[in-house]
N, C-alpha and C positions, 0 to 999 in steps of 0.2 A: 501504574502510572507511567501509530502511530501507531506498515504497512504493514490491518488488516484491512496502511495502508492499510476496521474494519475490518485491526486491526484486524482488525480486522479481520477478527474478521473471518472471511471466507477461506476457502482453501486456496487462493491464488495470489493479487497484486497485492497472499494475500496474506497468512498473515501472522507474524510472531514478533513480540517485543520483549524487552527486558528493562526493568527499572531497578534503581537502587543497587548498582553493581558493587558498591562498597559500603561498609558501615559508615554512617555519617559521623564526622568528627565533632561537629558543633552541637552544643546543647539544643539549639533551636531545631536542628534537623532530627535529633534523637526524639525530642518531644513531638515533633511533627509526625514521625514514623509511628510512634506509639498511638497518637491520636488517630492516625489513618487506619491502623489495624483495628482500632476500637470502633471504627465507623463514624468518628467525629471529624468529618471532613472540613468543617468550618475552622476548627482549631488547627487541624493539620495544615491547611492552607495558610493560616495566620503565621504559624511557626516557620513554614518553608519560606514565606515571604520575608520574614525577618532575616533569615540567612541570605536570601537573594539581595536584600537591600545592602548587605555588607559587601556584595560583589562575589559571594560564594557561588560557584557555577553549579554545584549540586542543588542548592536551594533554588537557583534560577530555573534549573531543569524541572524540578519537581513541581514548583509553583506554576511554571509555564504549561506543563502537561495537564495539570488540573484545570487550568483556565481553558485550554483548547478543548478538553473533553467536557467541561462543565460538570465535573464530578463533585456533587455536593455543594457547588457554588455556581453563581451565574456564569454562563458561558461567555467568554470574551476572547475570541480567536486572535484579534489584533494584539492585545496586550500579551496573550500567551505566546504568540510568535516572537514578540520582542524579547521576552525572557528566554525563550528557547534559543534564539539566535545569539543572545549575549552569552549564554552558557556554551554554545557551540564555538563561538569565537574564543572563549577561554580554554578550549581544548577538551570539553566534555564529550567523549565519544558517543554516549547515548543520545545527547542532545543533537549532535551532528547527524546521527542516523535518523532520528525522529523528524528533525526539521527537513532533511532531504526527502524523506518519505512523504511528508505533508505537502511539500511543494510539488512532488511528482504526482501525487494522487489528485490534488486540486479540489478537495472537498471543503466547503465553507470558505474558500478563498480561490483566486485564480491559480490554475496550474502554471508553474514556471520551471521548465525543465533545465534551463541554464543554472538557476539557483539550486535546483535539486542536485545537479551534478557537482556543484561547488561544495555542497555539504556531504554528499554521499561518498565522494572519492576519499577524503581523508579518513572517514570512519571505516571505509572498506580497507584502507591501507593499515588501519590500526587493528584489523582483524574482526570487525563486527560482521557477523554472517548475514544479518538482515540488510545492512548497507551493501554488502557484496552482491546479494541477490538482486536488490533494486538497481544497483549500478549496472549489473549484467543486463537487466531488462531494458534500461535506457539505451545502452550501447547496441543491443540486439535490434531494437525497433527504430534506432536512429532518432531518438527524442532528445532535442537540445544539442545534438552532436551527430556527425555523419555516422551511418550504420557501420558497426565494426563487429563482425561475427567472431573474429579471433579473440579480441579482448573481452567481448561479452561472454563467450564460452569459457574463457579463462576465469573470470570472476564467478560465473555460475558453478564451475568446478570447485573453486575454493569453498563456496557456501555449501554445496552439496556434500562435500567431504565432512562437514559438521552435521550432516543428517537433517538439514533443513528441507522439509518436504517440498516447499515451493521451488527451491533451488534444484532439487533432483529432477522435477518435472521440466523446469526451464532448461536445464542442461540437456535433457533428452530432446527437447524441442529444437534447440539451436543446433545440436549435433546432427539432427536429421536433415538440416539444410546446409551444413558446412561440408567442405571438401575434405578428403583425407589429409591433405597438407595443412589445412586450417585447423583441423582437430589435433594434429601432431604439434603444431606451434602452440595452440592453447594449452595443451597438456604440459609442454615444456615450461611455459610461463607459470603455470599453477604450481610447479615444483620448485620454482626459484623463491628465495627469501623475499618477503614483502618490502617494498620501498618505504622509507620513513614517511609518515603522514604529511600530506601537503598542507600548506598554510591555508587558512580559511579567510574568505573575504570578510571585511568588517560588517557588523550588523547593519550599518547604514546601507551598504551596497546591496545586502541581501534581504533587507526587510521588505515584506510584501506591502503592507499598509503603511501609510505615511507616519513617520515617528511623531509621537506627542511628547514634547520635552518634559511635561509634568510627570509622566509615568515611565520615561525611559530608565531602565535599571542602570545602576552604577557599573562601571567597567568590570567585567568578570575577572576574578583572580585565577591564576593558573591552577589546574587540578592535576592530581596524580593519575587520574583515569586516562589522560591522553597518552601516558607512557605505556599503558598496558597494551601489548600487541594484540590481545584477543579479549573480547568481552564475553565472559562466561555467563551462562544462563543464571538469572537471579534466583534467590531462594523461593520456595513455593509460597512463603508467607508474604513476599514483597507485594506492595500495592500494585494493582493492575494498571496497565497502560495500553495503548494501542496505536496502531499506525498501519501502511500499505506496501506489490511486486508483479512483472509481465511474462509472456511466453508465446509469441508467434510472429507472424509477419506484419500485421497492421500496427501502426503506432498508437498506443493508448497510454494512460498515465499509471506508472508503477509506484509502489511504496512499501517501506518497512521501517522499523526503528529499533532502538536498543536501550536497555537500562532497567528492566524489571519484567517479570512474567506477565504475559497478557495473551488473550486469544489472538491467533494469527490467521491471516487469510491464506488460502491455498493457491498454488500456481495453476494456471490454465494448462490444458493439455494441447494436443496437436492443433496447430494453426489456430490459436485462439488469441485473445488479447493478453497483454502482459500480466504476469502474476502480481497481484498487488496485495500488500499487507494492509488491510484497511484499518482505520481507526475505530476501535470498539467504543461504542457510545451507550451508556446505560439509558434505558428508556426513561423519559421524563415522567416524574411523579405528578402529573397534572390531571385533575379530575375534570373532564370535559363533558359537555352535554351530550346525550346519546346522539350518534350520527347514523342516519339511515344507511343500511347496507348498500354498497354500490351495485348497480344493475349488472347482471351477468354479462360477460364479454360476448360481443357479437360473434356469430358463427364464422370461423375463419374461411377465407376464400380459397378455393382450390384452383391451382394452375394446371391446365391440361398440358402445357409445355413449360420448359424451364424458364425462369425469370431472366430477362436480358437487360443489360445496361447497368452500369454502376456497381455498387457493392451491396452485399446482403450479410445479415448475421443469422447463422443457423443456431436455433435454440433447442432443437430436438430432432431426432430421427427415429421413428417408431415403425413397427411392422405393419400396423393398420391405421387407417384414417381415424377410426374411433379412438385408438390409443393416442394418436397425435392430438386430437381435439381435447381429450382429457388432460394430456400433458400441458397444453396451452392454457386451459382454464386454471390449472393449479399454478402455473408460472405467472399468469396475469394477476392472480390474487396475491401471490407472494411478493411480486415486484411491481405493484401498481404505481408506486412513486417514480420508479425509473422508466417504466414503459410508457407512462403518460398517455394512455388511451390508444397506443399503437395496436393495429390488427395484423395478424400474420397472413402469410400466403402458404398454403400447403401444396407441396410439389411431390408427386410420386416419381421415384427413381428406381431403376433396375440395378441392383447391386450384384448381379450374377448369381453365384452359388447361394448367396444369402437371400435372394428373392427380391420382391418389391418392398420398398420402404417409403414411408411418407415423411418428408422433411418439413420442419416447421421453420419458416424463414421470415425475418423482418427485413423489409425492402425499403427503398427510397433514399439510400445513401449515395450521394454523388461521388464521394471519395473514400478512400480506405481509412483515412484518419478519423472521420466522423463515426464510421462503423466500429472501428477498433476502440474508440473512446467509450462508446456505450457498452460494448462487449466487456471491456475491462471493468466497468462499474457493476455489471451484472455478475461477473465472476467474483468481484470483491464482496458482493452481497450474498454469495453462496450458490449462484446458479451457473451452470456450465454453458458455454457457447463457443462458436468459432466464426471467424470472418472469412467470407468467400468472395471471389470475383464472380459477379453474375454472368451466367453463360447463356 
């Protein structure tokens, strides 16, 4: 029980979470945890909601996470975000991290990098490694804030020191683009004590969907979690959760969360979209009528010369055209929802000692932001890619 950010998720924006960082003190929370571990999600949600109604931030966090994921209950992102934001405003570090990741990733709701920063920064200052990773991605790509390689690298270093895979990759990516002086300054910042967590904006200011007075949770009571400088990984038995993280030059949406173990997305590699910790979502148990298999993807076009103008996403680079076509067919089937019928352009390039390679490119992006956003989502879903300026 948010970034694999799916979470998420893949190996990038992407993705590790932590839930239930402390043993619940209230009977409702204890009963909810027992029900959750037994697979009785309806009862778990009922008990978490009871605690949330009293203003308990842990209850708000757990109930909100279940609503956002639709785990065993009808999915309600709007109400889930209200509860998560109330918990975050009450000082719950896991809620701050997850809420920031969800706003950064922008799935099931519009991405809002300004709000993402407002929630991620205090969680990062409290020591949450997922928040540190996602904050680094936003700073690196200049999402919701001017690009800041030094501070982005600083936060990536803090998260990578805790062995978060996405952060390790992000640190390497930023470092490859930073100057020696910038790297030196980032390292110096990473060695300093963390500043006290910044205050969070009230749920009203940060709420995505319009508040509904009937369901707005009571003000969250202060929680001890806010005092913990670092959020440790939750017990292996804790209920799963998820959320989203970035890593290259183009601006896409990153995400991660904190408060209980969950699949995490991995960070992208060289010049790719941000590492996002995507929100892991259980497949809906709905029995649908048989659907005819989609027609095989059209044969990719081959470019005799490099594609020019705008931006492209490279989703593969193979030694032969046959391997490139095979790679595309597998990717098109795996990521049909994200690719939306796009067809690639195959470009043959001479890589010197490595020989001729065939690159699989998605074209038609007028700006870097659009290409980076799609690449980030592909990475969050487990597929590698990188954004290039068309030449």
